[in-house]
DSSP file (Angstrom, degrees, kcal/mol; ACC not computed):
  #  RESIDUE AA STRUCTURE BP1 BP2  ACC     N-H-->O    O-->H-N    N-H-->O    O-->H-N    TCO  KAPPA ALPHA  PHI   PSI    X-CA   Y-CA   Z-CA
    1    1 A X              0   0    0      0, 0.0     2,-0.9     0, 0.0     3,-0.1   0.000 360.0 360.0 360.0 126.0    0.0    0.0    0.0
    2    2 A X        +     0   0    0      1,-0.1     3,-0.4    67,-0.1     0, 0.0  -0.797 360.0 156.4-103.5  93.4    1.5    3.3   -1.1
    3    3 A X        +     0   0    0     -2,-0.9    -1,-0.1     1,-0.2    69,-0.1   0.273  50.2  90.5-101.6  10.7    0.1    5.9    1.3
    4    4 A X        +     0   0    0     68,-0.1    -1,-0.2    -3,-0.1     2,-0.1   0.411  66.0 101.0 -88.0   4.4    2.9    8.5    0.9
    5    5 A X        -     0   0    0     -3,-0.4     2,-0.4    66,-0.2    68,-0.1  -0.463  58.3-153.2 -81.5 159.3    1.0   10.2   -1.9
    6    6 A X        -     0   0    0     -2,-0.1     2,-0.1    66,-0.1    -2,-0.1  -0.980  21.2-109.1-132.1 147.6   -1.0   13.4   -1.4
    7    7 A X        -     0   0    0     -2,-0.4    68,-0.1     1,-0.1    67,-0.1  -0.483  22.6-132.7 -69.6 143.9   -4.0   14.8   -3.3
    8    8 A X  S    S+     0   0    0     66,-0.6     2,-0.2    -2,-0.1    -1,-0.1   0.669  84.8  78.1 -71.8 -15.5   -3.1   17.9   -5.4
    9    9 A X  S    S-     0   0    0      1,-0.1    -2,-0.1     2,-0.0     2,-0.0  -0.549  95.0 -90.9 -94.7 158.6   -6.2   19.7   -3.9
   10   10 A X    >   -     0   0    0     -2,-0.2     3,-2.0     1,-0.1    50,-0.3  -0.309  35.1-117.9 -61.8 148.3   -6.6   21.4   -0.6
   11   11 A X  T 3  S+     0   0    0      1,-0.3    50,-2.6    49,-0.1    51,-0.3   0.669 114.5  59.4 -65.1 -16.2   -7.9   19.1    2.2
   12   12 A X  T 3  S+     0   0    0     48,-0.2    -1,-0.3    47,-0.2     2,-0.1   0.337  76.7 127.0 -94.5   8.9  -11.0   21.4    2.5
   13   13 A X    <   -     0   0    0     -3,-2.0    47,-1.9     1,-0.1     2,-0.3  -0.428  66.5-115.8 -62.6 134.7  -11.9   20.8   -1.2
   14   14 A X  E     -A   59   0A   0     45,-0.2    26,-0.4    -2,-0.1     2,-0.3  -0.563  37.6-175.3 -74.0 134.8  -15.5   19.6   -1.5
   15   15 A X  E     -A   58   0A   0     43,-3.2    43,-2.0    -2,-0.3     2,-0.4  -0.910  21.5-119.4-128.9 157.9  -15.9   16.1   -2.9
   16   16 A X  E     +Ab  57  41A   0     24,-2.5    26,-2.8    -2,-0.3     2,-0.2  -0.800  42.6 141.8-101.3 138.7  -18.9   14.0   -3.8
   17   17 A X  E     -A   56   0A   0     39,-2.5    39,-2.4    -2,-0.4     2,-0.3  -0.775  38.6-103.8-150.1-164.2  -19.9   10.8   -2.2
   18   18 A X  E  >  -A   55   0A   0     24,-0.4     4,-2.1    37,-0.3     3,-0.3  -0.848  25.6-110.5-131.3 166.2  -23.0    9.0   -1.1
   19   19 A X  H  >>S+     0   0    0     35,-2.0     4,-2.0    -2,-0.3     5,-1.5   0.767 116.0  64.6 -64.8 -24.5  -25.0    8.1    2.0
   20   20 A X  H  45S+     0   0    0     34,-0.2     6,-2.4     3,-0.2    -1,-0.2   0.911 107.2  40.6 -64.6 -41.1  -23.9    4.5    1.4
   21   21 A X  H  45S+     0   0    0     -3,-0.3     4,-0.3     4,-0.2    -2,-0.2   0.925 126.1  33.6 -71.2 -45.9  -20.3    5.4    2.0
   22   22 A X  H  <5S+     0   0    0     -4,-2.1    -3,-0.2     3,-0.1    -2,-0.2   0.959 131.0  25.1 -80.6 -53.3  -20.8    7.8    4.9
   23   23 A X  T  <5S+     0   0    0     -4,-2.0    -3,-0.2    -5,-0.2    -2,-0.1   0.872 132.0  35.7 -84.0 -38.0  -23.8    6.4    6.8
   24   24 A X  S   <S-     0   0    0     -5,-1.5    -3,-0.2    -4,-0.2    -1,-0.2   0.502  98.4-132.0 -94.5  -4.7  -23.6    2.7    5.9
   25   25 A X        +     0   0    0     -6,-0.3    -4,-0.2    -4,-0.3    -3,-0.1   0.839  40.9 173.4  56.8  37.2  -19.8    2.7    5.8
   26   26 A X        -     0   0    0     -6,-2.4    -1,-0.2    -7,-0.1     2,-0.1  -0.451  38.8 -97.3 -71.8 149.4  -19.7    0.9    2.5
   27   27 A X        -     0   0    0     -2,-0.1     2,-0.6     1,-0.1    18,-0.4  -0.413  33.2-117.6 -68.6 139.8  -16.2    0.5    0.9
   28   28 A X        +     0   0    0      1,-0.2    16,-0.3    16,-0.1     3,-0.1  -0.700  43.7 161.8 -78.6 121.9  -15.3    3.0   -1.7
   29   29 A X        +     0   0    0     14,-2.5    55,-1.8    -2,-0.6     2,-0.4   0.401  57.9  50.0-121.1  -3.1  -14.8    1.1   -5.0
   30   30 A X  E     +CD  43  83A   0     13,-1.9    13,-3.0    53,-0.2     2,-0.4  -0.982  55.4 178.7-144.5 127.2  -15.0    3.8   -7.6
   31   31 A X  E     -CD  42  82A   0     51,-2.6    51,-2.5    -2,-0.4     2,-0.4  -0.995   6.3-169.3-127.7 134.6  -13.2    7.2   -7.8
   32   32 A X  E     -CD  41  81A   0      9,-2.2     9,-2.1    -2,-0.4     2,-0.6  -0.980  12.4-164.4-123.2 136.7  -13.5    9.7  -10.5
   33   33 A X  E     -CD  40  80A   0     47,-2.2    46,-3.1    -2,-0.4    47,-0.7  -0.901  32.1-133.3-117.0  98.5  -11.4   12.8  -11.1
   34   34 A X     >  -     0   0    0      5,-2.8     4,-1.6    -2,-0.6    44,-0.1  -0.237  11.1-153.8 -64.0 130.4  -13.5   14.8  -13.5
   35   35 A X  T  4 S+     0   0    0     43,-0.2    -1,-0.1     2,-0.2    43,-0.1   0.869  90.1  54.5 -68.1 -38.4  -11.7   16.3  -16.5
   36   36 A X  T  4 S+     0   0    0      1,-0.2    -1,-0.2     3,-0.1    -2,-0.0   0.922 131.5   1.9 -66.6 -48.2  -14.1   19.2  -16.9
   37   37 A X  T  4 S-     0   0    0      2,-0.1    -2,-0.2     0, 0.0    -1,-0.2   0.389  92.0-115.0-126.9   2.3  -14.0   20.8  -13.5
   38   38 A X     <  +     0   0    0     -4,-1.6    -3,-0.1     1,-0.2    -2,-0.0   0.564  60.0 155.8  76.2   7.4  -11.5   18.8  -11.5
   39   39 A X        -     0   0    0     -6,-0.1    -5,-2.8     1,-0.1     2,-0.4  -0.309  35.7-135.5 -70.3 153.4  -14.1   17.5   -9.1
   40   40 A X  E     - C   0  33A   0    -26,-0.4   -24,-2.5    -7,-0.2     2,-0.4  -0.883  16.2-168.5-108.8 139.1  -13.6   14.2   -7.1
   41   41 A X  E     -bC  16  32A   0     -9,-2.1    -9,-2.2    -2,-0.4     2,-0.5  -0.997   2.4-169.8-129.9 135.2  -16.3   11.6   -6.7
   42   42 A X  E     + C   0  31A   0    -26,-2.8   -24,-0.4    -2,-0.4     2,-0.3  -0.963  18.1 168.5-129.6 112.3  -16.0    8.6   -4.3
   43   43 A X  E     - C   0  30A   0    -13,-3.0   -14,-2.5    -2,-0.5   -13,-1.9  -0.865  29.1-138.4-127.9 156.2  -18.6    5.8   -4.6
   44   44 A X        -     0   0    0     -2,-0.3   -16,-0.1   -16,-0.3   -23,-0.1  -0.330  45.3 -95.9 -91.2-175.4  -19.4    2.3   -3.4
   45   45 A X  S    S+     0   0    0    -18,-0.4     2,-0.2    -2,-0.1   -17,-0.1   0.183  80.2 129.5 -92.1  19.9  -20.8   -0.3   -5.7
   46   46 A X        -     0   0    0      1,-0.1     2,-0.3     0, 0.0    -2,-0.1  -0.476  54.5-131.0 -74.3 143.0  -24.3    0.4   -4.6
   47   47 A X        +     0   0    0     -2,-0.2     2,-0.3     2,-0.0    -1,-0.1  -0.654  28.8 176.3 -89.8 150.3  -27.0    1.0   -7.3
   48   48 A X        -     0   0    0     -2,-0.3     3,-0.2     1,-0.1     0, 0.0  -0.990  29.4-152.3-151.9 155.2  -29.3    3.9   -7.0
   49   49 A X  S    S+     0   0    0     -2,-0.3     2,-0.6     1,-0.3    -1,-0.1   0.827  87.8  38.1 -95.3 -40.2  -32.1    5.5   -9.1
   50   50 A X    >>  -     0   0    0      1,-0.2     3,-1.5     2,-0.0     4,-0.7  -0.915  60.8-164.2-123.6 107.1  -31.9    9.1   -8.1
   51   51 A X  H >> S+     0   0    0     -2,-0.6     4,-2.0     1,-0.3     3,-1.2   0.857  90.1  60.7 -55.4 -39.7  -28.5   10.6   -7.5
   52   52 A X  H 34 S+     0   0    0      1,-0.3    -1,-0.3     2,-0.2    -2,-0.0   0.748  99.6  57.5 -64.0 -23.4  -30.0   13.6   -5.6
   53   53 A X  H <4 S+     0   0    0     -3,-1.5    -1,-0.3     1,-0.1    -2,-0.2   0.719 119.2  27.0 -77.4 -21.6  -31.5   11.3   -3.0
   54   54 A X  H << S+     0   0    0     -3,-1.2   -35,-2.0    -4,-0.7   -34,-0.2   0.557  89.9 113.1-120.1 -11.5  -28.1    9.7   -2.1
   55   55 A X  E  <  -A   18   0A   0     -4,-2.0     2,-0.3   -37,-0.2   -37,-0.3  -0.367  37.4-179.3 -71.4 142.4  -25.4   12.3   -2.8
   56   56 A X  E     -A   17   0A   0    -39,-2.4   -39,-2.5    -2,-0.1     2,-0.5  -0.966  19.4-139.1-134.1 152.6  -23.4   13.9    0.1
   57   57 A X  E     +A   16   0A   0     -2,-0.3     2,-0.2   -41,-0.2   -41,-0.2  -0.967  29.1 164.9-116.4 124.9  -20.7   16.5    0.0
   58   58 A X  E     -A   15   0A   0    -43,-2.0   -43,-3.2    -2,-0.5     2,-0.2  -0.740  39.6 -97.7-123.4 172.8  -17.7   16.1    2.3
   59   59 A X  E  >  -A   14   0A   0     -2,-0.2     4,-2.0   -45,-0.2   -45,-0.2  -0.600  35.1-113.5 -85.0 158.6  -14.3   17.7    2.4
   60   60 A X  H  > S+     0   0    0    -47,-1.9     4,-2.2   -50,-0.3     5,-0.2   0.894 119.6  55.5 -57.0 -40.5  -11.4   15.8    0.9
   61   61 A X  H  > S+     0   0    0    -50,-2.6     4,-2.1     1,-0.2    -1,-0.2   0.901 105.8  50.9 -59.8 -42.3  -10.0   15.4    4.4
   62   62 A X  H  > S+     0   0    0    -51,-0.3     4,-1.4     1,-0.2    -1,-0.2   0.891 109.8  48.7 -65.2 -39.8  -13.2   13.8    5.7
   63   63 A X  H  X S+     0   0    0     -4,-2.0     4,-1.4     1,-0.2    -1,-0.2   0.886 110.4  51.6 -69.6 -35.9  -13.3   11.3    2.9
   64   64 A X  H  < S+     0   0    0     -4,-2.2    -2,-0.2     1,-0.2    -1,-0.2   0.895 106.5  54.7 -64.3 -39.1   -9.6   10.4    3.5
   65   65 A X  H  < S+     0   0    0     -4,-2.1     3,-0.3     1,-0.2    -1,-0.2   0.830 106.5  52.1 -64.0 -30.3  -10.5    9.9    7.2
   66   66 A X  H  < S+     0   0    0     -4,-1.4     2,-0.2     1,-0.3    -1,-0.2   0.838 131.3  10.5 -71.6 -32.5  -13.2    7.4    6.1
   67   67 A X    ><  -     0   0    0     -4,-1.4     3,-1.8    -3,-0.1    -1,-0.3  -0.732  59.5-173.2-152.8  95.9  -10.7    5.4    4.0
   68   68 A X  G >  S+     0   0    0     -3,-0.3     3,-1.8     1,-0.3     4,-0.2   0.725  81.2  76.1 -62.9 -22.9   -7.0    6.1    4.3
   69   69 A X  G >  S+     0   0    0      1,-0.3     3,-1.7     2,-0.2    -1,-0.3   0.633  73.6  81.4 -66.9 -11.3   -6.3    3.8    1.3
   70   70 A X  G X  S+     0   0    0     -3,-1.8     3,-1.6     1,-0.3    -1,-0.3   0.763  75.1  74.0 -62.9 -23.6   -7.6    6.5   -1.0
   71   71 A X  G X  S+     0   0    0     -3,-1.8     3,-1.4     1,-0.3    -1,-0.3   0.737  78.5  75.2 -62.3 -21.0   -4.1    8.0   -0.7
   72   72 A X  G <  S+     0   0    0     -3,-1.7    -1,-0.3     1,-0.3     3,-0.2   0.814 107.7  30.6 -58.9 -30.0   -3.0    5.2   -3.0
   73   73 A X  G X  S+     0   0    0     -3,-1.6     3,-1.9    -4,-0.3    -1,-0.3   0.002  79.2 122.3-119.6  27.2   -4.6    7.0   -6.0
   74   74 A X  T <  S+     0   0    0     -3,-1.4   -66,-0.6     1,-0.3    -1,-0.1   0.736  74.6  57.6 -61.9 -22.1   -4.2   10.6   -4.8
   75   75 A X  T 3  S+     0   0    0     -4,-0.2    -1,-0.3    -3,-0.2     2,-0.2   0.149  73.3 146.4 -95.2  19.3   -2.3   11.3   -8.0
   76   76 A X    <   -     0   0    0     -3,-1.9     3,-0.1     1,-0.1     4,-0.1  -0.383  49.6-123.4 -57.3 121.7   -5.2   10.1  -10.2
   77   77 A X    >   -     0   0    0     -2,-0.2     3,-1.4     1,-0.1   -44,-0.2  -0.216  31.2 -84.8 -68.1 158.9   -5.0   12.4  -13.3
   78   78 A X  T 3  S+     0   0    0      1,-0.2   -44,-0.2   -43,-0.1   -43,-0.2  -0.372 116.6  26.3 -57.1 137.5   -7.9   14.5  -14.5
   79   79 A X  T 3  S+     0   0    0    -46,-3.1    17,-3.1     1,-0.3     2,-0.3   0.585 101.8 108.2  83.4  10.5  -10.3   12.5  -16.7
   80   80 A X  E <   -DE  33  95A   0     -3,-1.4   -47,-2.2   -47,-0.7     2,-0.3  -0.806  51.3-152.0-118.9 160.7   -9.4    9.1  -15.1
   81   81 A X  E     -DE  32  94A   0     13,-3.0    13,-2.4    -2,-0.3     2,-0.4  -0.937   4.2-150.3-127.3 152.9  -11.2    6.7  -12.8
   82   82 A X  E     +DE  31  93A   0    -51,-2.5   -51,-2.6    -2,-0.3     2,-0.3  -0.989  20.4 179.9-121.7 132.5   -9.9    4.2  -10.3
   83   83 A X  E     +DE  30  92A   0      9,-2.2     9,-2.8    -2,-0.4     2,-0.3  -0.940   9.8 165.4-132.7 154.6  -11.9    1.1   -9.5
   84   84 A X        -     0   0    0    -55,-1.8     7,-0.1    -2,-0.3     3,-0.1  -0.964  37.3-129.7-157.1 160.1  -11.5   -2.0   -7.3
   85   85 A X  S    S-     0   0    0     -2,-0.3     2,-0.3     1,-0.3   -40,-0.1   0.827  87.0 -17.7 -84.2 -32.9  -13.8   -4.7   -6.0
   86   86 A X  S >  S-     0   0    0      4,-0.1     3,-1.6   -57,-0.1    -1,-0.3  -0.948  75.6 -87.7-159.1 173.9  -12.9   -4.3   -2.4
   87   87 A X  T 3  S+     0   0    0     -2,-0.3     4,-0.1     1,-0.3    -1,-0.0   0.756 122.4  63.7 -61.7 -23.9  -10.2   -2.8   -0.1
   88   88 A X  T 3  S+     0   0    0      2,-0.1    -1,-0.3    -4,-0.0     2,-0.2   0.662  95.1  76.8 -74.5 -15.4   -8.3   -6.0   -0.4
   89   89 A X  S <  S-     0   0    0     -3,-1.6     2,-0.2     1,-0.1    -5,-0.0  -0.569  85.2-109.5 -96.7 157.8   -7.8   -5.4   -4.1
   90   90 A X        -     0   0    0     -2,-0.2    -5,-0.3     1,-0.1     2,-0.2  -0.489  39.9-102.3 -77.0 154.3   -5.5   -3.1   -6.0
   91   91 A X        -     0   0    0     -2,-0.2     2,-0.5    -7,-0.1    -7,-0.2  -0.540  26.6-147.1 -74.6 142.4   -6.9   -0.1   -7.8
   92   92 A X  E     -E   83   0A   0     -9,-2.8    -9,-2.2    -2,-0.2     2,-0.5  -0.972  12.8-152.0-109.9 126.1   -7.3   -0.3  -11.6
   93   93 A X  E     +E   82   0A   0     -2,-0.5     2,-0.3   -11,-0.2   -11,-0.2  -0.862  23.3 162.3-103.7 128.1   -6.8    3.1  -13.3
   94   94 A X  E     -E   81   0A   0    -13,-2.4   -13,-3.0    -2,-0.5     2,-0.3  -0.966  42.8-100.0-140.0 156.7   -8.5    3.8  -16.6
   95   95 A X  E     -E   80   0A   0     -2,-0.3     2,-0.6   -15,-0.2   -15,-0.3  -0.597  41.7-116.3 -74.5 136.4   -9.4    6.8  -18.7
   96   96 A X        -     0   0    0    -17,-3.1    -1,-0.1    -2,-0.3   -61,-0.1  -0.648  30.3-174.1 -76.5 116.0  -13.0    7.9  -18.2
   97   97 A X              0   0    0     -2,-0.6    -1,-0.1     1,-0.2   -17,-0.0   0.350 360.0 360.0 -94.8   5.2  -14.6    7.5  -21.6
   98   98 A X              0   0    0      0, 0.0    -1,-0.2     0, 0.0    -2,-0.1   0.463 360.0 360.0 -94.4 360.0  -18.0    9.0  -20.7
């Protein structure tokens, strides 16, 4: 585990996540670093119908406190996503084609 990386953004940067990650403590299995606006998104593998019903906004520091292993992909480039099946797995980095 390479936790010596740091996110390029300030720790008070707002990031998007879900109630599944925060309230249900589901593992983060998907990270997106948006090419258009540089925003970060941190999701579990839960399905949902209405994003507005489940979205939460935290600081980057708060999401790191929920899962320190996110530092492994802190250098995720703009326009890329990182995925894994569980915390026990390595991250797979791919270009976001959407």
